[in-house]
C-alpha angles and dihedrals in degrees: 000000000000092000091051093048089051090052093048090048091053094045092047089052088054092047095044097117097043116108113281096241091053090051092048092051092051090048090048090057093047094049092044091050090049090050094047091053099041102033110123125144095258098044099070095110093052089050090050091050091049091051090049093052092048091051090048092049092051092048090053092046091051092046089052091049090053093046090054093049091051091049091051092049091051092048091050092049092050091050090050090053089052092059 
């Protein structure tokens, strides 16, 4: 699971500036594929944990995306004031 989460984190970083619905669709396919492969009756808790981690990674990526946009806007505004 850790290797898959690392792969998802790296791919989310690469896809950070794509539209949010497109990111969500890609994540849905990834989680669905993981569930289809690993779904057995006694594995429900592990699947829940995986889904929780994916949601947390996406939330952090979106937060970082917003933070970078705010920083860029502040930098642009500061440059405009200098002129």
